DONU-158890 format. One record per residue (C-alpha): x, y, z; chain; residue in one letter. Coordinates in nm, 2 decimals, padded with zeros to 4 digits. Layout:
x  y  z  unit  code
X  Y  Z  A  a .
...
This chain:
x  y  z  unit  code
09.43  17.25  11.28  A  m .
09.43  17.24  10.90  A  e .
09.21  17.00  10.69  A  n .
09.04  16.87  11.01  A  k .
08.75  16.71  10.84  A  s .
08.93  16.58  10.53  A  r .
08.84  16.24  10.40  A  s .
09.10  16.02  10.23  A  f .
08.98  15.97  09.87  A  p .
09.33  15.85  09.78  A  a .
09.31  15.57  10.03  A  s .
08.95  15.46  09.99  A  i .
08.74  15.58  09.70  A  g .
08.36  15.56  09.68  A  s .
08.15  15.28  09.53  A  k .
08.14  15.49  09.21  A  n .
08.52  15.43  09.17  A  d .
08.47  15.05  09.16  A  v .
08.48  14.89  08.81  A  t .
08.52  14.55  08.67  A  e .
08.83  14.41  08.51  A  g .
08.85  14.18  08.20  A  p .
08.83  13.87  08.42  A  l .
08.55  13.99  08.64  A  g .
08.78  14.15  08.91  A  q .
08.62  14.43  09.11  A  k .
08.87  14.70  09.19  A  a .
08.93  15.08  09.17  A  h .
08.92  15.19  08.81  A  r .
09.27  15.34  08.83  A  e .
09.41  15.01  08.97  A  t .
09.27  14.83  08.67  A  i .
09.39  15.09  08.42  A  e .
09.74  15.06  08.57  A  h .
09.76  14.70  08.44  A  t .
09.82  14.83  08.09  A  e .
10.16  14.97  08.20  A  r .
10.26  14.63  08.33  A  l .
10.17  14.41  08.03  A  e .
10.44  14.19  07.90  A  r .
10.66  14.37  07.66  A  k .
11.03  14.37  07.56  A  l .
11.12  14.74  07.53  A  y .
11.42  14.84  07.31  A  e .
11.53  15.14  07.52  A  v .
11.80  15.23  07.27  A  r .
12.02  15.02  07.05  A  p .
12.18  14.76  07.26  A  g .
11.96  14.81  07.57  A  v .
11.64  14.61  07.64  A  w .
11.40  14.60  07.93  A  s .
11.17  14.30  07.98  A  q .
10.85  14.42  08.15  A  v .
10.56  14.21  08.27  A  g .
10.74  13.88  08.29  A  n .
10.68  13.87  08.67  A  g .
10.70  14.12  08.95  A  l .
11.04  14.26  08.84  A  s .
11.20  14.35  08.51  A  n .
11.50  14.17  08.36  A  q .
11.72  14.43  08.19  A  n .
11.99  14.37  07.93  A  f .
12.28  14.59  07.82  A  v .
12.50  14.48  07.53  A  e .
12.87  14.56  07.54  A  g .
13.16  14.48  07.31  A  p .
13.23  14.16  07.49  A  e .
12.87  14.04  07.53  A  g .
12.54  14.08  07.72  A  l .
12.51  14.22  08.07  A  i .
12.20  14.08  08.25  A  v .
12.07  14.29  08.52  A  i .
11.85  14.10  08.77  A  d .
11.73  13.74  08.71  A  t .
11.38  13.74  08.85  A  g .
11.21  13.49  09.08  A  e .
11.30  13.17  08.91  A  s .
11.50  12.99  08.64  A  r .
11.19  12.97  08.43  A  e .
11.12  13.34  08.45  A  e .
11.48  13.43  08.35  A  m .
11.48  13.17  08.07  A  a .
11.17  13.34  07.93  A  s .
11.33  13.68  07.92  A  s .
11.65  13.55  07.78  A  l .
11.46  13.38  07.49  A  k .
11.28  13.71  07.42  A  a .
11.61  13.92  07.40  A  v .
11.79  13.65  07.20  A  k .
11.55  13.74  06.91  A  k .
11.73  14.07  06.89  A  h .
12.09  13.98  06.97  A  t .
12.32  13.68  06.95  A  d .
12.56  13.82  07.20  A  a .
12.66  13.57  07.47  A  p .
12.60  13.65  07.84  A  v .
12.92  13.81  07.96  A  a .
12.81  13.92  08.31  A  a .
12.53  13.96  08.56  A  v .
12.46  14.25  08.79  A  i .
12.22  14.23  09.09  A  y .
12.05  14.55  09.18  A  t .
11.95  14.40  09.52  A  h .
11.87  14.07  09.68  A  f .
11.50  14.04  09.58  A  h .
11.53  13.93  09.22  A  y .
11.84  13.70  09.20  A  v .
11.68  13.36  09.18  A  h .
11.70  13.28  08.81  A  g .
12.07  13.32  08.74  A  t .
12.16  12.96  08.67  A  s .
11.92  12.96  08.37  A  a .
12.17  13.19  08.18  A  l .
12.41  12.91  08.10  A  w .
12.45  12.53  08.10  A  d .
12.52  12.38  08.44  A  e .
12.85  12.24  08.31  A  e .
12.97  12.58  08.19  A  s .
13.19  12.81  08.38  A  k .
12.97  13.11  08.46  A  h .
13.09  13.47  08.39  A  p .
13.13  13.73  08.67  A  p .
12.84  13.82  08.89  A  i .
12.84  14.17  09.05  A  w .
12.64  14.28  09.35  A  g .
12.63  14.44  09.69  A  h .
12.82  14.26  09.97  A  s .
12.50  14.23  10.18  A  e .
12.30  14.03  09.93  A  i .
12.38  13.68  10.07  A  e .
12.33  13.81  10.43  A  n .
11.99  13.95  10.34  A  n .
11.88  13.62  10.17  A  l .
11.99  13.43  10.48  A  r .
11.81  13.66  10.72  A  r .
11.48  13.65  10.53  A  i .
11.50  13.27  10.48  A  g .
11.58  13.19  10.84  A  i .
11.49  13.44  11.11  A  d .
11.15  13.56  10.99  A  v .
11.07  13.30  10.73  A  s .
10.72  13.23  10.85  A  a .
10.63  13.60  10.87  A  a .
10.80  13.68  10.54  A  a .
10.61  13.41  10.36  A  t .
10.28  13.51  10.52  A  r .
10.35  13.87  10.42  A  g .
10.41  13.77  10.06  A  l .
10.08  13.57  10.05  A  v .
09.89  13.87  10.18  A  h .
10.06  14.15  09.99  A  q .
10.09  13.99  09.65  A  f .
09.76  13.79  09.67  A  g .
09.94  13.46  09.61  A  l .
09.63  13.26  09.71  A  m .
09.37  13.48  09.54  A  l .
09.18  13.35  09.23  A  p .
09.26  13.47  08.88  A  i .
08.90  13.54  08.79  A  k .
08.59  13.68  08.97  A  g .
08.54  13.97  09.19  A  e .
08.83  13.87  09.42  A  d .
09.06  13.80  09.13  A  g .
09.41  13.94  09.13  A  i .
09.45  14.25  08.91  A  v .
09.82  14.33  08.92  A  n .
10.10  14.37  09.17  A  s .
10.15  14.75  09.09  A  a .
10.52  14.70  09.03  A  l .
10.48  14.42  08.78  A  g .
10.21  14.20  08.63  A  k .
10.21  13.94  08.91  A  y .
10.45  13.82  09.17  A  f .
10.49  13.50  08.97  A  r .
10.34  13.40  08.64  A  l .
10.17  13.06  08.64  A  e .
10.34  12.97  08.31  A  e .
10.68  12.98  08.50  A  h .
10.57  12.71  08.74  A  s .
10.74  12.53  08.93  A  p .
10.95  12.84  08.98  A  w .
11.28  12.66  09.02  A  t .
11.54  12.85  09.23  A  p .
11.87  12.92  09.07  A  g .
12.05  13.18  09.28  A  f .
12.43  13.20  09.23  A  i .
12.62  13.42  09.48  A  p .
12.80  13.73  09.34  A  p .
13.16  13.67  09.26  A  t .
13.24  14.05  09.28  A  h .
13.10  14.24  09.57  A  t .
13.12  14.60  09.69  A  f .
12.96  14.84  09.94  A  n .
13.10  15.17  09.81  A  e .
13.07  15.35  09.48  A  p .
13.25  15.14  09.22  A  t .
13.38  15.22  08.87  A  k .
13.48  14.93  08.65  A  t .
13.46  14.79  08.31  A  v .
13.21  14.51  08.25  A  i .
13.17  14.33  07.91  A  a .
13.38  14.61  07.76  A  g .
13.16  14.89  07.89  A  l .
13.23  15.15  08.16  A  e .
13.00  15.10  08.45  A  v .
12.94  15.30  08.77  A  e .
12.77  15.12  09.05  A  m .
12.65  15.33  09.35  A  t .
12.49  15.20  09.67  A  p .
12.14  15.35  09.69  A  a .
11.93  15.19  09.97  A  p .
11.57  15.16  09.85  A  s .
11.34  14.88  09.96  A  d .
11.65  14.69  10.05  A  a .
11.97  14.81  10.21  A  n .
12.18  14.64  09.93  A  d .
12.02  14.83  09.64  A  s .
12.25  14.99  09.39  A  i .
12.21  15.24  09.10  A  t .
12.39  15.14  08.78  A  i .
12.51  15.41  08.53  A  w .
12.64  15.34  08.18  A  f .
12.80  15.67  08.08  A  p .
12.86  15.57  07.72  A  e .
12.50  15.48  07.66  A  k .
12.35  15.75  07.89  A  k .
12.14  15.47  08.06  A  v .
12.06  15.45  08.43  A  c .
11.93  15.13  08.58  A  v .
11.79  15.17  08.92  A  n .
11.56  15.04  09.20  A  n .
11.44  15.38  09.31  A  l .
11.20  15.52  09.05  A  l .
10.90  15.29  09.05  A  w .
10.58  15.30  08.85  A  p .
10.40  15.41  09.17  A  t .
10.46  15.62  09.47  A  l .
10.76  15.48  09.65  A  f .
10.67  15.23  09.93  A  n .
10.81  15.37  10.25  A  v .
10.60  15.10  10.44  A  f .
10.55  14.75  10.31  A  a .
10.23  14.59  10.44  A  i .
10.40  14.25  10.43  A  r .
10.64  14.38  10.69  A  g .
10.99  14.50  10.63  A  e .
11.26  14.70  10.79  A  e .
11.24  15.08  10.79  A  y .
11.31  15.26  10.47  A  r .
11.44  15.60  10.56  A  d .
11.31  15.87  10.32  A  p .
11.62  16.08  10.38  A  r .
11.84  15.81  10.23  A  i .
11.59  15.76  09.94  A  l .
11.61  16.13  09.86  A  i .
11.99  16.11  09.84  A  e .
11.97  15.82  09.59  A  g .
11.72  16.00  09.37  A  i .
11.93  16.32  09.37  A  e .
12.22  16.12  09.25  A  h .
12.01  15.99  08.96  A  m .
11.90  16.35  08.88  A  i .
12.26  16.46  08.86  A  a .
12.34  16.19  08.61  A  l .
12.13  16.37  08.34  A  e .
12.04  16.04  08.19  A  a .
11.87  16.01  07.86  A  e .
11.72  15.67  07.95  A  h .
11.59  15.56  08.28  A  m .
11.54  15.18  08.32  A  v .
11.38  15.06  08.64  A  g .
11.37  14.73  08.83  A  v .
10.99  14.78  08.79  A  h .
10.77  14.93  08.53  A  g .
10.83  15.06  08.17  A  p .
11.15  15.25  08.09  A  p .
11.15  15.62  08.05  A  l .
11.34  15.82  07.78  A  s .
11.40  16.19  07.73  A  g .
11.64  16.39  07.95  A  r .
11.38  16.66  08.02  A  k .
11.10  16.42  08.11  A  q .
11.33  16.21  08.32  A  i .
11.44  16.51  08.52  A  r .
11.08  16.63  08.57  A  e .
10.96  16.29  08.68  A  d .
11.25  16.22  08.91  A  l .
11.21  16.57  09.07  A  t .
10.84  16.52  09.14  A  q .
10.91  16.17  09.27  A  y .
11.18  16.30  09.50  A  r .
10.96  16.58  09.62  A  d .
10.67  16.35  09.70  A  s .
10.90  16.16  09.94  A  i .
11.03  16.48  10.10  A  q .
10.67  16.60  10.14  A  y .
10.57  16.29  10.34  A  m .
10.88  16.32  10.55  A  w .
10.87  16.69  10.62  A  d .
10.50  16.71  10.69  A  q .
10.51  16.41  10.92  A  t .
10.80  16.56  11.11  A  v .
10.60  16.89  11.12  A  r .
10.31  16.70  11.28  A  g .
10.54  16.53  11.53  A  i .
10.69  16.87  11.64  A  n .
10.33  17.00  11.68  A  k .
10.27  16.72  11.93  A  g .
10.01  16.55  11.71  A  l .
09.94  16.18  11.76  A  t .
09.99  15.94  11.47  A  i .
09.62  15.94  11.40  A  g .
09.62  16.32  11.39  A  e .
09.92  16.33  11.16  A  i .
09.77  16.08  10.91  A  t .
09.46  16.31  10.89  A  e .
09.68  16.61  10.82  A  m .
09.93  16.46  10.57  A  v .
09.81  16.37  10.22  A  q .
09.99  16.45  09.90  A  l .
09.85  16.76  09.71  A  p .
09.66  16.70  09.39  A  e .
09.95  16.81  09.18  A  k .
10.12  16.48  09.26  A  y .
09.84  16.29  09.09  A  n .
09.93  16.41  08.74  A  n .
10.19  16.13  08.68  A  r .
10.16  15.76  08.77  A  y .
10.50  15.77  08.94  A  f .
10.35  15.94  09.24  A  t .
10.01  15.77  09.25  A  k .
09.92  15.54  09.53  A  q .
09.90  15.21  09.34  A  f .
10.13  15.02  09.58  A  y .
10.14  15.16  09.93  A  g .
09.94  15.45  10.08  A  l .
10.05  15.78  10.22  A  v .
09.87  15.74  10.55  A  e .
10.06  15.41  10.61  A  h .
10.39  15.57  10.51  A  h .
10.33  15.85  10.76  A  v .
10.28  15.60  11.04  A  r .
10.61  15.42  10.94  A  q .
10.80  15.75  10.93  A  i .
10.68  15.83  11.28  A  h .
10.78  15.48  11.41  A  n .
11.11  15.49  11.23  A  g .
11.20  15.84  11.37  A  l .
11.03  15.84  11.71  A  r .
10.91  15.49  11.79  A  g .
10.56  15.37  11.86  A  w .
10.46  15.61  12.14  A  f .
10.31  15.92  12.00  A  d .
10.19  16.10  12.31  A  g .
09.84  15.93  12.31  A  d .
09.78  15.86  12.67  A  e .
09.56  15.56  12.59  A  a .
09.85  15.38  12.42  A  s .
10.07  15.39  12.73  A  l .
09.90  15.09  12.90  A  f .
09.65  14.95  12.66  A  p .
09.42  14.66  12.77  A  l .
09.49  14.32  12.62  A  p .
09.31  14.31  12.28  A  p .
09.04  14.06  12.39  A  s .
08.96  14.25  12.71  A  e .
08.94  14.58  12.53  A  r .
08.71  14.44  12.26  A  a .
08.47  14.30  12.53  A  k .
08.46  14.63  12.71  A  k .
08.38  14.82  12.39  A  l .
08.11  14.58  12.30  A  i .
07.95  14.60  12.65  A  n .
07.99  14.98  12.64  A  g .
07.79  15.00  12.32  A  f .
07.52  14.79  12.47  A  g .
07.60  14.44  12.36  A  g .
07.68  14.25  12.05  A  e .
07.34  14.32  11.88  A  k .
07.39  14.69  11.91  A  v .
07.74  14.67  11.77  A  v .
07.61  14.46  11.47  A  r .
07.34  14.72  11.41  A  d .
07.60  15.00  11.42  A  a .
07.82  14.81  11.18  A  i .
07.53  14.77  10.93  A  n .
07.45  15.14  10.96  A  q .
07.82  15.24  10.90  A  a .
07.83  15.02  10.59  A  i .
07.50  15.17  10.47  A  k .
07.64  15.52  10.52  A  e .
07.97  15.43  10.34  A  e .
08.16  15.49  10.67  A  d .
08.39  15.20  10.60  A  l .
08.66  15.30  10.84  A  r .
08.43  15.30  11.14  A  w .
08.26  14.98  11.01  A  g .
08.60  14.81  10.99  A  l .
08.70  14.90  11.34  A  e .
08.37  14.79  11.50  A  m .
08.37  14.47  11.30  A  s .
08.71  14.38  11.46  A  t .
08.57  14.40  11.81  A  w .
08.35  14.10  11.76  A  l .
08.64  13.90  11.62  A  i .
08.90  14.01  11.88  A  r .
08.69  13.94  12.19  A  s .
08.80  13.57  12.21  A  q .
09.14  13.43  12.23  A  v .
09.23  13.11  12.03  A  n .
09.45  12.83  12.16  A  d .
09.74  12.97  11.97  A  d .
09.71  13.30  12.15  A  g .
09.56  13.49  11.86  A  r .
09.25  13.70  11.91  A  c .
09.08  13.57  11.61  A  d .
08.74  13.41  11.68  A  s .
08.38  13.52  11.65  A  g .
08.07  13.36  11.50  A  t .
08.06  13.29  11.13  A  l .
07.81  13.57  11.09  A  e .
08.05  13.82  11.25  A  d .
08.35  13.69  11.05  A  r .
08.16  13.73  10.73  A  e .
08.06  14.08  10.83  A  k .
08.42  14.18  10.88  A  l .
08.50  14.01  10.55  A  a .
08.23  14.21  10.38  A  d .
08.38  14.54  10.50  A  v .
08.73  14.43  10.40  A  l .
08.61  14.34  10.05  A  r .
08.45  14.68  10.00  A  k .
08.77  14.85  10.11  A  i .
08.98  14.63  09.89  A  g .
08.76  14.71  09.59  A  q .
08.78  15.09  09.65  A  r .
09.14  15.14  09.74  A  t .
09.39  15.23  09.47  A  t .
09.66  15.03  09.65  A  s .
09.71  14.68  09.50  A  t .
09.89  14.58  09.82  A  n .
09.60  14.68  10.04  A  v .
09.35  14.53  09.81  A  r .
09.53  14.19  09.81  A  n .
09.57  14.20  10.19  A  w .
09.20  14.28  10.25  A  c .
09.07  14.02  10.00  A  l .
09.31  13.74  10.13  A  t .
09.20  13.81  10.49  A  r .
08.83  13.82  10.38  A  a .
08.86  13.48  10.22  A  l .
09.02  13.35  10.53  A  e .
08.75  13.49  10.76  A  l .
08.49  13.32  10.53  A  e .
08.66  12.99  10.57  A  g .
08.76  12.98  10.20  A  k .
09.13  13.01  10.26  A  l .
09.35  12.83  10.51  A  d .
09.67  13.02  10.58  A  i .
09.74  12.87  10.92  A  s .
10.05  12.70  10.79  A  r .
10.20  13.04  10.73  A  f .
10.18  13.12  11.11  A  r .
10.43  12.84  11.19  A  k .
10.81  12.87  11.17  A  h .
10.89  12.61  10.91  A  r .
11.21  12.49  10.77  A  f .
11.25  12.33  10.42  A  s .
11.50  12.06  10.34  A  e .
11.64  12.28  10.06  A  r .
11.69  12.58  10.29  A  q .
11.89  12.37  10.54  A  v .
12.11  12.22  10.27  A  l .
12.18  12.56  10.11  A  n .
12.29  12.74  10.42  A  q .
12.59  12.71  10.66  A  p .
12.54  12.41  10.89  A  t .
12.52  12.61  11.20  A  e .
12.25  12.84  11.07  A  a .
11.97  12.60  11.12  A  f .
12.09  12.49  11.46  A  v .
12.11  12.85  11.59  A  h .
11.77  12.93  11.43  A  a .
11.61  12.69  11.67  A  l .
11.63  12.96  11.93  A  r .
11.34  13.13  11.75  A  l .
11.10  12.84  11.83  A  i .
11.20  12.78  12.19  A  l .
10.90  12.74  12.43  A  d .
11.02  12.92  12.74  A  p .
10.77  12.76  12.97  A  e .
10.90  12.41  12.88  A  k .
11.26  12.52  12.91  A  s .
11.23  12.74  13.22  A  n .
11.41  12.50  13.46  A  d .
11.68  12.40  13.21  A  l .
12.05  12.50  13.21  A  d .
12.22  12.28  12.96  A  i .
12.46  12.30  12.66  A  k .
12.37  12.07  12.37  A  i .
12.57  12.03  12.05  A  g .
12.56  11.91  11.69  A  w .
12.85  11.75  11.50  A  r .
12.79  11.70  11.13  A  f .
12.95  11.47  10.87  A  d .
13.16  11.76  10.73  A  d .
13.32  11.80  11.08  A  d .
13.14  12.13  11.14  A  s .
12.99  12.19  11.48  A  t .
12.72  12.41  11.64  A  a .
12.54  12.42  11.96  A  g .
12.29  12.59  12.19  A  l .
12.31  12.68  12.56  A  h .
11.95  12.67  12.70  A  i .
11.92  12.89  13.00  A  r .
11.69  13.15  13.14  A  n .
11.42  13.08  12.89  A  g .
11.65  13.14  12.59  A  v .
11.87  12.93  12.36  A  a .
12.21  13.10  12.32  A  v .
12.40  13.01  12.00  A  p .
12.74  12.84  12.07  A  t .
13.01  12.65  11.87  A  d .
12.90  12.32  12.03  A  g .
13.22  12.28  12.24  A  e .
13.18  12.17  12.61  A  d .
12.83  12.04  12.54  A  s .
12.67  11.80  12.79  A  a .
12.53  11.61  12.49  A  a .
12.60  11.61  12.12  A  t .
12.39  11.49  11.83  A  l .
12.61  11.32  11.57  A  v .
12.43  11.35  11.24  A  i .
12.47  11.38  10.86  A  k .
12.37  11.72  10.72  A  i .
12.13  11.56  10.48  A  s .
11.96  11.38  10.77  A  e .
11.93  11.70  10.98  A  w .
11.78  11.87  10.67  A  a .
11.52  11.58  10.64  A  r .
11.43  11.62  11.01  A  i .
11.37  11.99  11.00  A  l .
11.19  11.96  10.67  A  g .
10.94  11.72  10.82  A  g .
11.05  11.42  10.60  A  e .
11.13  11.22  10.91  A  t .
11.17  11.27  11.29  A  t .
11.46  11.27  11.53  A  l .
11.30  10.98  11.72  A  k .
11.29  10.77  11.40  A  e .
11.64  10.87  11.31  A  a .
11.77  10.76  11.65  A  l .
11.57  10.43  11.65  A  e .
11.71  10.35  11.30  A  n .
12.07  10.43  11.40  A  k .
12.09  10.71  11.14  A  r .
12.21  10.94  11.41  A  t .
12.34  10.90  11.77  A  t .
12.37  11.11  12.08  A  i .
12.70  11.13  12.26  A  e .
12.69  11.22  12.63  A  g .
12.38  11.29  12.84  A  d .
12.12  11.13  12.61  A  h .
11.82  11.18  12.85  A  k .
11.87  11.56  12.90  A  n .
11.94  11.61  12.53  A  f .
11.60  11.46  12.45  A  i .
11.44  11.67  12.73  A  k .
11.61  11.99  12.59  A  a .
11.52  11.93  12.22  A  i .
11.16  11.87  12.31  A  a .
11.14  12.24  12.42  A  c .
11.14  12.35  12.06  A  f .
10.81  12.40  11.87  A  e .
10.88  12.15  11.59  A  n .
10.70  11.82  11.59  A  p .
10.99  11.65  11.41  A  s .
11.21  11.71  11.72  A  l .
10.97  11.59  11.98  A  c .
């Protein structure tokens, strides 16, 4: 087998690669250098085209047409968008004539573009944008929020060795000056899911679906200006796997989208992230290398699969050749190749890789105990960890450190215990890895977890499925009835077979059929008991502002039908406001 003993310098550098940032942050020197590309700057790409970089995680891009300004993406908040609009208004007095969303991630500042009383201009975007926002905000909201906290270092300090450096795609996820990050999403008025040619603000525009880190991503081509706006070419190696947790991003589809961009022969390439790129020859070269880096990861992973290699063996075999390190577009500032390889395997073949031991693994706590005992006890393991750290064998030190933490099960079912000394040792290894990796995502994840292990961060609230009052009010009424199925305790509901319903003050209805340890969504008809309630009151209950018990006692809501069994059924859901 080739490259059998290869280390992974692209994943974890040595202590000699660690340097200090301007605010005392300790990180890989290339990670700190990357910050310069992400500093706040309004680029004039060409006359009538601007790209605002460094105002958050994403860019806000502007294209001026005969009838006004086209705004492409609106960032994370009204405040973020207002800041970019102010910057571009120093160069043009053209009114906002249209908005285009490249995908659902950066659509939350739109209402900052005009007065609330004004009739807003057309908004273009993929037909899946609203569905994706609803999915993230309801089904996996706790996991999604926790993922953001870890990946983007939202709870890391600004200064000191654990201070945040950058987010690889932009300066930071959110700039403090944009607080309180007021949401201002407005749904698209013009949607599509196929290649679309139209005229917007007096300009010819071609919009082509190009799944990227979201299935609703599009590439935008302005033929008159030779400008391509896209969510494919990032200022880092494309992230096939997101450590925060996301759906599979198929490299084969990514390649199709990049080849479309190559074929355009653009003179200017404007991204959702990072500084713009100009020059037809340079764009073609960078796009081609970018495309090939993705194919390399795919092809070599599949080659390893066909050889019958396990995931661990494939990650040892597949690393990008050094030639891909000559431009920042294919450097591992965001995700890591070895993580992408694992994701490609899982996306193509699933979790089983032929490793016999993975067929029927022991429960984590039991496995950890056996490993500790097999080594000769906790003291021997601790000594081995210290030796691994001394020898710079951080991968092995990391694995051994987890045994001591995973050997006990918490009340919430998580194997996350251990003495303070053991937790601090694991934190020490994670911090060293965070400082030596080029990946901002991995650095942020490691440091956030390290601070939690040391008792300096409490992220327990992000391990609970929570609902906000605003979320409930901004979604269809049935959405946050049906979402209760995700917090059903099957042990409490095991003996139940009952239909319960909701009827709201807008006459909409929804329901759940609790049976066989699941809560099946219904329309609320034929319910044994129905909660009659205002939408606003339901939002307050789920948001934790009041409780169902209090609302019933104060006659703000009533139960029609089998009152006793409704209360019994609703108590099966893991939400203290419902009990």
